PATORVO-13279 format. One record per residue (C-alpha): residue number from 1; residue in three letters; chain; y, z, x. Coordinates in pm, 1 decimal. Layout:
residues N
NUM:Ala:A:Y:Z:X;
...
//
This chain:
residues 514
1:Met:A:2071.8:960.9:-718.1;
2:Ser:A:1728.9:1120.8:-765.0;
3:Val:A:1424.3:967.4:-919.1;
4:Thr:A:1375.8:1087.1:-1252.9;
5:Val:A:987.1:1210.4:-1353.1;
6:Gly:A:879.4:1119.0:-1715.5;
7:Pro:A:1018.7:757.3:-1796.6;
8:Lys:A:838.6:469.0:-1606.4;
9:Ile:A:903.3:456.6:-1282.1;
10:Asp:A:832.2:152.4:-1087.8;
11:Leu:A:723.7:14.7:-679.4;
12:Asn:A:1094.7:99.1:-547.8;
13:Asp:A:1085.4:463.3:-678.2;
14:Val:A:710.9:550.9:-476.3;
15:Val:A:942.5:390.0:-211.9;
16:Arg:A:1218.0:596.1:-231.2;
17:Val:A:1054.4:918.0:-294.4;
18:Ser:A:801.9:853.0:-23.7;
19:Glu:A:1107.0:818.5:253.9;
20:Gly:A:1271.7:1163.3:110.8;
21:Glu:A:1435.7:1089.1:-218.5;
22:Ser:A:1484.0:1366.2:-433.0;
23:Val:A:1297.4:1412.4:-813.6;
24:Ala:A:1398.3:1555.2:-1128.1;
25:Leu:A:1246.0:1620.7:-1465.8;
26:Ser:A:1406.3:1479.0:-1729.0;
27:Pro:A:1471.4:1715.0:-2053.9;
28:Glu:A:1340.1:1484.8:-2290.7;
29:His:A:968.9:1526.5:-2140.3;
30:Lys:A:993.3:1872.3:-2071.7;
31:Ser:A:1018.9:1866.9:-2427.7;
32:Ile:A:709.7:1690.2:-2470.5;
33:Leu:A:559.8:1923.6:-2233.5;
34:Met:A:650.3:2217.9:-2391.7;
35:Arg:A:497.5:2095.6:-2723.8;
36:Gly:A:196.5:1957.0:-2595.5;
37:Arg:A:124.9:2303.9:-2473.9;
38:Lys:A:206.4:2519.1:-2805.5;
39:Tyr:A:-41.7:2249.9:-2939.0;
40:Leu:A:-301.7:2321.3:-2709.0;
41:Met:A:-316.6:2714.7:-2704.3;
42:Asn:A:-258.2:2701.5:-3076.0;
43:Arg:A:-620.1:2530.9:-3092.5;
44:Leu:A:-731.2:2779.2:-2845.7;
45:Ser:A:-616.8:3072.8:-3014.3;
46:Asn:A:-804.1:2958.6:-3329.5;
47:Gly:A:-1117.0:3005.9:-3141.5;
48:Glu:A:-1222.4:2664.9:-3039.2;
49:Val:A:-1450.2:2530.3:-2697.1;
50:Ile:A:-1231.1:2320.4:-2565.1;
51:Tyr:A:-1374.5:2101.5:-2224.5;
52:Gly:A:-1219.5:2195.5:-1897.0;
53:Val:A:-1016.6:2510.8:-2124.2;
54:Asn:A:-1282.4:2766.1:-2216.8;
55:Thr:A:-1589.8:2568.8:-2032.7;
56:Gly:A:-1718.2:2475.7:-1699.0;
57:Phe:A:-1668.5:2160.8:-1532.9;
58:Gly:A:-1921.8:1875.0:-1496.5;
59:Ser:A:-2282.2:1958.6:-1565.7;
60:Phe:A:-2125.4:2277.7:-1667.3;
61:Ser:A:-1950.9:2170.6:-1951.0;
62:Asn:A:-2191.0:2321.6:-2214.1;
63:Thr:A:-2125.0:2688.6:-2010.7;
64:Val:A:-1858.5:2868.4:-2266.4;
65:Ile:A:-1565.2:3098.8:-2066.6;
66:Ser:A:-1448.5:3390.2:-2193.0;
67:Asn:A:-1057.7:3449.2:-2258.1;
68:Ala:A:-1024.8:3694.1:-2015.2;
69:Gln:A:-1167.4:3452.9:-1686.8;
70:Leu:A:-953.8:3154.3:-1796.6;
71:Val:A:-726.8:3182.8:-1540.1;
72:Gln:A:-983.6:3276.3:-1276.4;
73:Leu:A:-1186.1:2929.6:-1368.0;
74:Gln:A:-869.2:2761.6:-1271.2;
75:Lys:A:-829.0:2900.7:-924.0;
76:Asn:A:-1235.8:2874.9:-900.9;
77:Leu:A:-1148.6:2531.8:-968.7;
78:Ile:A:-900.4:2465.5:-722.3;
79:Arg:A:-1053.6:2663.9:-447.9;
80:Ser:A:-1424.1:2474.3:-508.3;
81:His:A:-1288.2:2148.8:-495.5;
82:Ser:A:-1094.6:2155.3:-207.0;
83:Met:A:-1364.4:2004.3:-1.6;
84:Gly:A:-1151.3:1656.7:119.4;
85:Val:A:-1229.7:1613.5:542.0;
86:Gly:A:-1088.1:1342.6:783.7;
87:Glu:A:-756.4:1223.1:872.0;
88:Val:A:-444.2:1376.8:666.4;
89:Phe:A:-250.3:1142.5:425.5;
90:Thr:A:97.1:1054.1:625.2;
91:Pro:A:384.1:1243.4:551.4;
92:Glu:A:505.1:924.2:286.5;
93:Gln:A:132.6:886.9:148.3;
94:Thr:A:152.9:1266.8:37.1;
95:Arg:A:516.3:1216.3:-105.1;
96:Ala:A:398.2:956.4:-349.4;
97:Ile:A:70.1:1100.2:-449.2;
98:Met:A:297.4:1414.2:-583.0;
99:Leu:A:532.1:1233.2:-734.2;
100:Leu:A:249.1:1011.6:-885.7;
101:Arg:A:50.4:1347.6:-993.3;
102:Ala:A:438.1:1503.5:-1145.1;
103:Gln:A:478.5:1129.6:-1348.8;
104:Ala:A:129.6:1133.2:-1491.9;
105:Leu:A:168.5:1513.7:-1620.9;
106:Ser:A:511.0:1512.4:-1758.9;
107:Gln:A:365.6:1214.7:-2011.6;
108:Gly:A:257.8:1537.0:-2241.9;
109:His:A:-143.8:1450.1:-2283.5;
110:Ser:A:-269.0:1723.8:-2061.4;
111:Gly:A:-146.8:2058.7:-2248.3;
112:Ile:A:-25.5:2172.6:-1958.7;
113:Arg:A:332.9:2379.4:-1931.0;
114:Pro:A:637.3:2228.5:-1761.9;
115:Glu:A:671.2:2474.3:-1490.8;
116:Val:A:335.1:2329.4:-1350.8;
117:Val:A:537.0:1971.5:-1294.2;
118:Glu:A:907.0:2166.1:-1200.8;
119:Lys:A:676.7:2330.8:-935.7;
120:Ile:A:549.3:2017.2:-792.3;
121:Leu:A:903.6:1853.8:-794.3;
122:Glu:A:1006.8:2200.0:-620.3;
123:Phe:A:756.2:2115.5:-319.4;
124:Leu:A:853.0:1776.0:-288.7;
125:Asn:A:1274.0:1825.8:-287.0;
126:Ala:A:1156.3:2146.8:-35.2;
127:Asp:A:993.5:1860.6:168.3;
128:Ile:A:666.7:2111.2:149.5;
129:Leu:A:389.7:1875.6:188.6;
130:Pro:A:30.3:1946.8:134.7;
131:Trp:A:-272.3:1907.2:388.8;
132:Ile:A:-462.6:1642.5:168.7;
133:Pro:A:-778.3:1505.0:388.7;
134:Gly:A:-790.5:1140.0:316.3;
135:Gln:A:-1190.1:1138.3:273.4;
136:Gly:A:-1388.6:1286.2:-0.6;
137:Ser:A:-1287.8:1099.5:-330.3;
138:Val:A:-1555.2:888.3:-535.3;
139:Gly:A:-1260.0:794.8:-758.0;
140:Ala:A:-1369.2:909.8:-1073.1;
141:Ser:A:-1318.2:1217.2:-1243.0;
142:Gly:A:-1011.9:1145.0:-1055.8;
143:Asp:A:-899.7:1185.4:-685.5;
144:Leu:A:-1066.6:1530.3:-692.3;
145:Ala:A:-1123.1:1638.5:-353.1;
146:Pro:A:-733.8:1527.1:-214.8;
147:Leu:A:-576.5:1633.2:-544.5;
148:Ala:A:-749.3:1966.6:-562.9;
149:His:A:-600.6:2002.2:-197.4;
150:Leu:A:-267.8:1925.8:-351.4;
151:Ala:A:-304.3:2165.0:-627.7;
152:Leu:A:-409.8:2445.6:-351.6;
153:Ser:A:-121.4:2436.7:-204.3;
154:Leu:A:106.3:2479.2:-556.1;
155:Ile:A:-74.4:2796.0:-576.3;
156:Gly:A:19.4:2901.5:-259.0;
157:Glu:A:-291.0:2854.5:-33.9;
158:Gly:A:-446.3:2578.9:241.2;
159:Arg:A:-173.2:2437.0:442.1;
160:Val:A:121.7:2286.7:440.8;
161:Trp:A:337.3:2049.4:640.4;
162:Asp:A:682.4:2188.6:737.2;
163:Asn:A:923.1:1911.1:812.3;
164:Glu:A:1195.4:2159.4:962.5;
165:Lys:A:961.5:2242.8:1240.2;
166:Lys:A:728.0:1931.1:1260.8;
167:Thr:A:392.9:2154.0:1260.7;
168:Trp:A:135.6:2252.2:995.3;
169:Met:A:197.9:2621.4:815.3;
170:Ala:A:-30.0:2847.7:591.3;
171:Thr:A:113.1:2801.7:264.9;
172:Glu:A:161.1:3139.0:196.0;
173:Val:A:373.9:3170.5:536.4;
174:Leu:A:606.5:2898.4:466.8;
175:Leu:A:646.6:2995.1:80.9;
176:Lys:A:782.0:3323.8:212.2;
177:Gln:A:978.0:3169.8:420.8;
178:Arg:A:1143.3:2978.7:231.7;
179:Lys:A:1150.3:3220.1:-100.2;
180:Ile:A:949.8:2985.5:-273.9;
181:Glu:A:694.8:3152.3:-569.8;
182:Pro:A:354.6:2991.0:-547.1;
183:Leu:A:256.6:2880.4:-915.0;
184:Thr:A:-8.3:3089.3:-1125.5;
185:Leu:A:-213.6:2834.8:-1281.8;
186:Glu:A:-298.2:2954.6:-1655.1;
187:Ala:A:-586.6:2788.0:-1897.3;
188:Lys:A:-688.5:2410.7:-1830.9;
189:Glu:A:-362.8:2331.7:-1558.9;
190:Gly:A:-589.2:2357.9:-1241.6;
191:Leu:A:-815.9:2073.6:-1396.0;
192:Ser:A:-563.0:1879.8:-1501.1;
193:Leu:A:-395.1:1912.1:-1138.8;
194:Ile:A:-681.7:1720.8:-1040.4;
195:Asn:A:-782.2:1471.5:-1311.8;
196:Gly:A:-670.0:1102.2:-1203.1;
197:Cys:A:-635.7:838.3:-965.4;
198:Gln:A:-319.2:927.7:-829.4;
199:Val:A:-420.2:928.6:-459.1;
200:Met:A:-545.1:606.0:-456.3;
201:Thr:A:-260.1:454.2:-626.6;
202:Ala:A:0.2:593.0:-423.5;
203:Val:A:-176.0:482.1:-107.3;
204:Gly:A:-196.1:139.4:-272.0;
205:Leu:A:177.5:101.0:-411.3;
206:Leu:A:301.5:209.1:-43.8;
207:Ala:A:56.9:-44.2:122.3;
208:Cys:A:211.0:-282.9:-125.9;
209:Ala:A:556.9:-235.2:-30.0;
210:Arg:A:470.3:-324.3:331.4;
211:Ala:A:274.8:-661.0:176.7;
212:Lys:A:559.4:-788.5:83.0;
213:Gln:A:738.2:-826.5:387.4;
214:Leu:A:403.3:-918.6:485.1;
215:Ala:A:387.0:-1226.0:244.1;
216:Tyr:A:779.4:-1317.0:339.8;
217:Leu:A:643.9:-1276.4:731.7;
218:Ala:A:338.5:-1555.5:680.1;
219:Asp:A:599.1:-1811.9:569.9;
220:Ile:A:829.1:-1717.1:874.9;
221:Ala:A:568.9:-1741.7:1132.0;
222:Gly:A:400.9:-2037.3:1010.0;
223:Ala:A:698.6:-2231.8:977.3;
224:Leu:A:751.6:-2151.9:1323.4;
225:Thr:A:419.8:-2277.9:1407.7;
226:Leu:A:478.8:-2588.9:1263.8;
227:Glu:A:794.3:-2656.9:1429.7;
228:Ala:A:635.5:-2580.9:1728.6;
229:Leu:A:328.2:-2829.2:1719.5;
230:Arg:A:610.7:-3028.1:1557.7;
231:Gly:A:443.9:-3092.7:1221.1;
232:Ser:A:517.0:-3282.3:896.3;
233:Arg:A:702.0:-3116.0:626.9;
234:Ser:A:556.6:-3363.4:346.7;
235:Ala:A:268.5:-3113.9:240.0;
236:Phe:A:579.4:-2861.0:109.7;
237:His:A:756.7:-3153.2:-139.0;
238:Pro:A:838.1:-2989.0:-460.7;
239:Ser:A:623.2:-3252.5:-657.8;
240:Ile:A:335.9:-3150.8:-522.6;
241:Thr:A:375.3:-2803.6:-671.0;
242:Gln:A:440.1:-2931.4:-975.0;
243:Val:A:119.0:-3073.5:-1060.2;
244:Arg:A:-67.5:-2748.9:-919.8;
245:Pro:A:209.4:-2474.2:-1060.1;
246:His:A:44.3:-2112.2:-928.6;
247:Lys:A:401.1:-1922.6:-896.5;
248:Gly:A:335.5:-1841.8:-513.0;
249:Glu:A:231.8:-2133.6:-458.3;
250:Ile:A:552.0:-2302.4:-563.2;
251:Gln:A:730.6:-2045.0:-408.9;
252:Thr:A:569.1:-2051.2:-134.1;
253:Ala:A:644.8:-2406.6:-51.7;
254:Ala:A:1006.9:-2341.9:-167.0;
255:Asn:A:991.1:-2118.4:67.0;
256:Leu:A:891.8:-2375.8:416.0;
257:Arg:A:1129.2:-2628.3:238.1;
258:Ser:A:1404.5:-2351.1:326.8;
259:Leu:A:1301.5:-2269.8:656.4;
260:Leu:A:1231.1:-2580.6:778.4;
261:Gly:A:1497.8:-2785.5:620.9;
262:Glu:A:1444.1:-3148.8:586.3;
263:Thr:A:1409.7:-3205.9:924.8;
264:Ser:A:1551.5:-3095.2:1278.7;
265:Glu:A:1589.9:-3205.6:1628.5;
266:Ile:A:1199.3:-3040.8:1746.7;
267:Gly:A:1080.1:-3251.0:1429.9;
268:Glu:A:1280.5:-3556.2:1461.8;
269:Ser:A:1144.8:-3592.7:1830.4;
270:His:A:755.6:-3631.7:1663.0;
271:Leu:A:875.4:-3847.7:1348.8;
272:Asp:A:642.9:-4179.5:1531.8;
273:Cys:A:378.4:-4014.7:1670.2;
274:Gly:A:102.0:-4156.6:1433.9;
275:Arg:A:-76.8:-3817.8:1310.8;
276:Val:A:-142.0:-3866.4:933.9;
277:Gln:A:-187.4:-3506.3:872.1;
278:Asp:A:-182.1:-3199.0:1011.1;
279:Pro:A:-486.4:-2933.0:983.5;
280:Tyr:A:-536.9:-2695.3:700.2;
281:Ser:A:-415.0:-2393.7:841.7;
282:Leu:A:-44.8:-2559.5:824.3;
283:Arg:A:-103.6:-2817.1:547.8;
284:Cys:A:-214.2:-2583.1:306.6;
285:Met:A:-28.5:-2234.4:353.4;
286:Pro:A:114.5:-2270.7:-17.5;
287:Ala:A:-201.6:-2251.1:-123.4;
288:Val:A:-355.4:-1981.9:72.3;
289:His:A:-12.7:-1793.7:116.4;
290:Gly:A:91.0:-1856.6:-251.6;
291:Ala:A:-265.8:-1727.0:-373.0;
292:Thr:A:-212.4:-1405.1:-208.0;
293:Lys:A:175.1:-1396.6:-305.0;
294:Asp:A:24.3:-1415.5:-642.8;
295:Ala:A:-265.9:-1146.8:-606.7;
296:Leu:A:-0.7:-916.2:-471.5;
297:Asn:A:225.0:-993.9:-760.2;
298:Asn:A:-95.6:-871.1:-1024.4;
299:Val:A:-214.7:-555.5:-787.8;
300:Ile:A:172.9:-447.1:-827.1;
301:Arg:A:141.7:-507.4:-1146.6;
302:Val:A:-162.7:-302.9:-1245.5;
303:Leu:A:-36.8:-38.3:-1034.1;
304:Glu:A:233.9:16.9:-1204.0;
305:Val:A:97.9:47.0:-1495.7;
306:Glu:A:-181.0:336.1:-1339.9;
307:Ala:A:164.6:534.7:-1232.4;
308:Asn:A:269.4:580.6:-1609.5;
309:Ser:A:-50.6:660.2:-1715.6;
310:Ser:A:-230.9:947.1:-1805.9;
311:Thr:A:-501.2:996.4:-1661.5;
312:Asp:A:-658.7:1336.6:-1767.8;
313:Asn:A:-963.3:1446.0:-1946.6;
314:Pro:A:-931.1:1539.2:-2243.6;
315:Leu:A:-607.5:1485.4:-2347.7;
316:Val:A:-406.5:1630.3:-2625.3;
317:Phe:A:-231.9:1418.1:-2883.4;
318:Asp:A:-25.9:1649.5:-3072.1;
319:Glu:A:151.2:1423.3:-3319.8;
320:Glu:A:-173.4:1279.5:-3400.9;
321:Gly:A:-330.5:1628.9:-3422.1;
322:Leu:A:-655.5:1539.5:-3137.7;
323:Ile:A:-792.6:1680.4:-2845.6;
324:Leu:A:-1032.4:1385.8:-2731.5;
325:Ser:A:-1277.9:1354.4:-2434.4;
326:Cys:A:-1252.2:1034.4:-2186.4;
327:Gly:A:-1288.2:854.6:-1910.3;
328:Asn:A:-946.1:734.0:-1790.7;
329:Phe:A:-948.7:914.1:-1476.6;
330:His:A:-1232.5:673.5:-1364.0;
331:Gly:A:-1064.4:486.1:-1102.3;
332:Glu:A:-1205.5:101.2:-1168.9;
333:Pro:A:-859.7:-63.3:-1271.7;
334:Val:A:-723.4:37.5:-975.9;
335:Ala:A:-1058.3:6.1:-720.6;
336:Phe:A:-1082.6:-354.3:-784.7;
337:Gln:A:-707.2:-440.2:-695.7;
338:Met:A:-764.4:-222.0:-379.9;
339:Asp:A:-1020.1:-473.2:-281.1;
340:Phe:A:-878.5:-771.4:-414.0;
341:Leu:A:-567.0:-714.8:-195.5;
342:Ala:A:-790.0:-660.9:62.4;
343:Ile:A:-932.9:-998.5:62.1;
344:Ala:A:-611.6:-1175.2:-40.5;
345:Leu:A:-448.2:-1026.0:292.6;
346:Ser:A:-756.7:-1098.2:568.8;
347:Ala:A:-751.2:-1465.1:429.0;
348:Met:A:-353.5:-1473.4:458.9;
349:Ser:A:-396.6:-1339.1:802.6;
350:Ser:A:-722.4:-1543.3:902.3;
351:Met:A:-496.5:-1823.2:835.3;
352:Ser:A:-221.2:-1688.9:1098.2;
353:Glu:A:-522.2:-1698.2:1368.4;
354:Cys:A:-567.4:-2031.9:1292.7;
355:Arg:A:-257.5:-2101.3:1408.1;
356:Ile:A:-259.3:-1908.4:1725.8;
357:Glu:A:-538.6:-2151.4:1813.5;
358:Lys:A:-366.8:-2486.2:1769.8;
359:Leu:A:-85.7:-2327.1:2011.8;
360:Ile:A:-286.4:-2267.8:2296.9;
361:Asn:A:-526.5:-2526.7:2242.9;
362:Pro:A:-442.1:-2839.5:2415.5;
363:Ala:A:-649.2:-3085.9:2166.3;
364:Met:A:-410.4:-3002.9:1881.5;
365:Ser:A:-81.3:-2828.1:2001.2;
366:Ser:A:61.9:-3190.9:2036.2;
367:Gly:A:160.9:-3180.5:2413.7;
368:Leu:A:215.5:-2782.8:2461.5;
369:Pro:A:36.7:-2662.9:2789.4;
370:Ala:A:-291.9:-2496.0:2785.3;
371:Phe:A:-275.4:-2132.2:2659.2;
372:Leu:A:105.9:-2173.5:2631.7;
373:Ala:A:84.0:-2102.8:3038.5;
374:Lys:A:344.9:-2233.1:3283.2;
375:Asn:A:127.0:-2321.7:3595.8;
376:Gly:A:-223.0:-2266.6:3384.6;
377:Gly:A:-463.3:-2146.7:3601.6;
378:Leu:A:-233.1:-1929.9:3810.0;
379:Asn:A:-123.3:-1785.3:3484.8;
380:Ser:A:-390.6:-1763.4:3156.1;
381:Gly:A:-91.7:-1760.0:2901.7;
382:His:A:-189.7:-1659.9:2551.7;
383:Met:A:-504.5:-1673.8:2644.3;
384:Ile:A:-605.1:-1327.0:2475.6;
385:Val:A:-357.9:-1351.0:2232.4;
386:Gln:A:-562.7:-1557.3:2050.7;
387:Val:A:-895.1:-1297.9:2136.9;
388:Ala:A:-709.9:-1025.3:2062.0;
389:Ala:A:-645.6:-1183.1:1693.4;
390:Ala:A:-988.7:-1323.5:1650.0;
391:Ala:A:-1122.1:-979.7:1713.1;
392:Leu:A:-853.6:-863.5:1396.2;
393:Val:A:-981.0:-1145.7:1193.2;
394:Ser:A:-1367.8:-1011.1:1220.6;
395:Glu:A:-1259.4:-676.0:1166.0;
396:Asn:A:-1057.5:-756.2:864.0;
397:Lys:A:-1385.8:-949.0:722.1;
398:Ile:A:-1581.5:-609.3:745.5;
399:Leu:A:-1332.9:-470.3:638.6;
400:Ser:A:-1279.3:-700.3:320.2;
401:His:A:-1619.3:-613.2:170.9;
402:Pro:A:-1543.1:-468.7:-156.5;
403:Ala:A:-1592.0:-67.5:-217.5;
404:Ser:A:-1587.8:-160.4:-616.4;
405:Val:A:-1959.3:-257.3:-574.2;
406:Asp:A:-2075.3:83.6:-458.5;
407:Ser:A:-2142.6:368.9:-691.9;
408:Leu:A:-2380.6:667.3:-646.5;
409:Pro:A:-2425.6:946.7:-876.0;
410:Thr:A:-2281.6:1256.2:-852.6;
411:Ser:A:-2252.0:1561.6:-1055.9;
412:Ala:A:-2644.1:1587.2:-1091.1;
413:Asp:A:-2590.4:1263.3:-1266.4;
414:Lys:A:-2345.7:1382.2:-1517.1;
415:Glu:A:-2072.3:1139.1:-1353.6;
416:Asp:A:-2328.3:823.1:-1277.2;
417:His:A:-2121.7:570.0:-1230.9;
418:Val:A:-1805.4:586.3:-955.3;
419:Ser:A:-1513.9:354.5:-829.1;
420:Met:A:-1456.3:405.7:-464.0;
421:Gly:A:-1135.9:327.0:-545.1;
422:Thr:A:-1012.0:534.3:-290.7;
423:Ile:A:-1204.3:498.3:-26.1;
424:Gly:A:-1084.4:66.5:-99.4;
425:Ala:A:-704.5:182.0:-67.0;
426:Arg:A:-778.7:351.8:259.5;
427:Lys:A:-938.8:55.1:400.8;
428:Leu:A:-676.4:-176.2:252.6;
429:Val:A:-477.5:2.2:430.0;
430:Arg:A:-612.9:-75.0:786.1;
431:Val:A:-665.8:-437.3:653.8;
432:Leu:A:-278.0:-456.6:633.2;
433:Glu:A:-197.9:-340.5:945.1;
434:Asn:A:-414.8:-555.2:1133.5;
435:Ala:A:-291.4:-827.1:959.9;
436:Glu:A:77.4:-736.9:1032.8;
437:Gln:A:-55.0:-715.9:1385.8;
438:Ile:A:-189.8:-1094.6:1395.4;
439:Leu:A:140.0:-1187.7:1266.3;
440:Ala:A:304.1:-1027.6:1556.8;
441:Met:A:99.6:-1218.4:1733.0;
442:Glu:A:186.5:-1600.6:1597.8;
443:Leu:A:537.9:-1474.8:1598.6;
444:Leu:A:520.0:-1427.7:1988.1;
445:Ser:A:279.7:-1750.1:2047.1;
446:Ser:A:518.0:-1981.6:1779.0;
447:Thr:A:786.0:-1872.3:1966.6;
448:Gln:A:646.1:-1959.7:2354.5;
449:Gly:A:528.0:-2261.8:2223.3;
450:Leu:A:908.3:-2395.5:2097.1;
451:Gly:A:1000.8:-2239.2:2438.0;
452:Phe:A:861.6:-2548.8:2599.7;
453:Leu:A:1043.1:-2783.4:2367.9;
454:Thr:A:1369.5:-2641.5:2415.7;
455:Pro:A:1672.1:-2783.6:2463.8;
456:Met:A:1567.2:-2964.6:2130.4;
457:Lys:A:1624.3:-2719.9:1834.4;
458:Ser:A:1459.0:-2677.2:1528.4;
459:Thr:A:1667.3:-2552.1:1237.9;
460:Pro:A:1970.7:-2267.0:1226.9;
461:His:A:1717.4:-2028.5:1035.1;
462:Leu:A:1419.3:-2064.5:1231.2;
463:Glu:A:1694.8:-2037.3:1510.7;
464:Lys:A:1781.0:-1699.0:1425.6;
465:Val:A:1405.8:-1571.6:1388.6;
466:Ile:A:1369.4:-1703.7:1744.1;
467:Lys:A:1653.5:-1522.3:1872.4;
468:Trp:A:1516.4:-1230.0:1710.5;
469:Val:A:1188.7:-1272.5:1877.5;
470:Arg:A:1315.9:-1321.5:2203.7;
471:Glu:A:1482.8:-1009.3:2195.0;
472:Arg:A:1197.5:-851.8:2224.9;
473:Ala:A:966.7:-1062.9:2396.0;
474:Pro:A:1124.6:-1283.4:2596.3;
475:Phe:A:995.5:-1664.2:2699.2;
476:Ala:A:680.7:-1588.1:2937.3;
477:Glu:A:744.2:-1775.0:3246.3;
478:Glu:A:453.8:-1609.5:3426.1;
479:Asp:A:158.4:-1370.4:3257.6;
480:Arg:A:315.3:-1011.7:3187.3;
481:Ile:A:106.2:-713.2:2962.1;
482:Phe:A:188.0:-922.5:2634.1;
483:Ala:A:42.2:-625.8:2447.2;
484:His:A:355.4:-505.9:2515.6;
485:Asp:A:525.5:-767.4:2352.7;
486:Val:A:369.2:-744.8:2021.1;
487:Glu:A:366.1:-372.0:2028.5;
488:Ala:A:790.2:-437.4:2089.5;
489:Ile:A:750.9:-662.3:1761.3;
490:Ile:A:583.1:-487.8:1576.3;
491:Glu:A:792.5:-150.5:1624.2;
492:Gly:A:1107.3:-436.7:1493.3;
493:Leu:A:916.8:-508.4:1179.2;
494:Arg:A:770.0:-176.4:1066.3;
495:Gly:A:1180.7:-14.5:1178.3;
496:Gly:A:1486.0:-104.6:1008.5;
497:Asp:A:1544.8:-394.4:1261.3;
498:Trp:A:1394.1:-650.6:1116.2;
499:His:A:1468.2:-477.2:705.3;
500:Glu:A:1838.8:-591.1:808.2;
501:Phe:A:1810.9:-895.2:1017.0;
502:Phe:A:1590.9:-1031.1:700.2;
503:Glu:A:1817.4:-874.9:486.1;
504:Lys:A:2129.4:-1052.2:630.7;
505:Asn:A:1972.7:-1396.3:717.8;
506:Leu:A:1686.9:-1500.2:526.6;
507:Ser:A:1641.5:-1261.9:188.8;
508:Ser:A:1864.9:-1487.9:-68.3;
509:Glu:A:1656.4:-1823.6:112.7;
510:Leu:A:1292.1:-1662.8:75.0;
511:Lys:A:1171.7:-1503.6:-260.7;
512:Leu:A:845.4:-1301.6:-374.4;
513:Glu:A:900.1:-1359.2:-726.9;
514:Lys:A:684.7:-1180.7:-1005.6;
//
């Protein structure tokens, strides 16, 4: 079933389209687009000067363009603004960007023809994806450079990805092969295609979908480590969260209780150890993992609002008889969220690295051998697993410096404050991927630690997770290339293996509530 553009869309819709789901414009919103276009053209025919329609752009806003040059004005805008550089967005990110651009335009406040939205959807459904470089946007006046590359493909220029041949091609060549006509821009339509925060929002939403998985995974990895260290379950008692009722904290404690149960053979073996309380990285999981969940849910809320917003300038309100210049294209609402989520994921994965350190440290590991190695000295065990995790944690600290606190004037100081939100979104993806690697390392180390406690068993839920990890990374009797183990776990997490396992065995027990 296709996703309908026009009515509200959500994170799940964005993910579905990024993975190849078809799209269609709702008939109601096609009518809305036609009505807005008619109103704009009526105003233009009366001789009005309207920014971006019959004027230049930015600091050229006072330069009036003749009616005979309006089409050329829009082409020149797209060509000149196609100034992106660097690594191109992935096919999944590009499809999400195209969906959000179509969704924003379909609200009818840009004064464009329905044909513009329909052309974006035609490209999407044909899996013709524009070459969109990731760098070059400062996140205000829209994601100008990357969105210009999207528009460039629509008018038959630039490059596109041919998914059938798995290669980049000249847009003109591929469109001729597929017998698809390029879009001919009319008044205002080039400007409307590049005004907005759809790049940062699309990249951010897809990152949120992956972060949801990590929020579950952190609870699972933490539970495994607590069990390997034979820690206490008492810190997750429901009475504790009742007196500090943050939603994420409540949910995390509940998740840990579900995973750990009241006790297990391993837990019973350490009840009389005399240890009063565990280190923070075990005891405070509800607080830290929970705060990350709350941050994530707020990010999703803000980005879903943005995904359904009109971000053009000027905006057309045909029913009120208004055409208004504005700043809805400024990316700050999204930029803040990109920074917040990067900080939250960095903190959550930093706690994961703390737990790995406890597993390899004989002073803290409740009797596990140093570095989780058999025949320590001859074997180094997980010594460098923890070092690698520490390196990624440190890298995330650097990447968590907020992009949104920076601003540089652009366009001859007319656009004097910008959000840097697209930079924030791009580095959020790097933080997320580092966090994913760290949690995979914790899965490896915690299951290695649990291997030393056999034949005692953990809880039924955790035993299933241990089995899933063991299928990819068996217990290490001696040193081997542990990077291969982490790679195998990562492949399982990113592929369908983990999703299928999670849905079958854990999804009814673990939840991430809004």
